[in-house]
N, C-alpha and C positions, 0 to 999 in steps of 0.2 A: 464407562463410556460407553454408548449404545452406539451397539452395531450395527444398526438397522438404517433406513431409505433417511437423510435429512429431508427437514422441511424443506416445504419451496423456499420459504424466504433464506435460509443459513446457505442454500445453492447458489444463487443467484447473488448472496453477496458474495459468497466465498470466489463466486467464477470469474464476480464484478474487482473481487481484490485481484488475483493472481492473473487480472487482463490487467489490469493498470501497471503491476510490478512488473509483469513481461516486455509490454511495449515501453512499462514508463523507463526500464533499466536499458532495453535496446534502443530507444530516442537517442537519452543520455550518455548513452556510453560514448567515455573521452575518446577523440583522434588524437592519435598520438604527440603531431605536432602542436596540440595545445591544449595541454593538460596539464589540470589546476589541480592543487587539493582540497575543493572544494566537491570537484570531480566525485572523490571519495565517498564522502559524508549522504550527495547528490543519488549514486547506484548502495551505497548501505540504504538508504528510505527506500528506496523502491525493493530491495533486497526484501525487506521486512513486511510488502505491503503483500508478494508472495508468497513469505511462509505464513504469514496471517491468513492466506486464503486460503492453503495446502491442509494448517491445521484446523480450519473453521472447520471444514468439511468432513477432520475424521474425529470433530465434536471435542476437541481442547476447550478447557476452559479459559485458557490462560491467552491465549487465540481472537477471545471474543476483545477480552482487552488490551490487549496488544494491539486491535486492528480500531478501535475507540481512541486510546492516544493517538498511534500513529494518523489518524484523521484531526483531530484535536491541533495535533505537531502542526499541519498544513494549511490547517485554518488561522491559527494562532501567527505563522511567517507571513501569512497573505493579508492581516490586518490593515496595511496603509493603504491599499489598494482593492478598490472597492468590486471591480473584475475579478482579482481573483481568489475574493472575497467568494463572490456567486459560482466561482466554479472547484472551489477547493470542500466547499460548502453543502 
C-alpha cells in the first residue's frame, strides 16, 4: 500500500463516496413508526459507499472494486426510470 498522498482523482472520488454514504445514511435513516425491512438494505448500501470511500483513501484495491460494484448496483436498480439512471450514472 502507498502511504503517500493519493492522486487528486482518488481523493475527489473517495470524498464523494464518503459524502454520499454519510448523507444518504442520515437521509434514509428510518423513523421509528415507519420502519420497514427494506430500510436495512438501504442503510447497508449507504454504509458500503462510505466504507468504499474511506478505504480507497487508504489505497486498498478491494475498495475500488466495492465502489465499482456499488455504482453498478445503483445503475441496475434504477433501470426502468430514465431520470434515476441519469442520477445514478
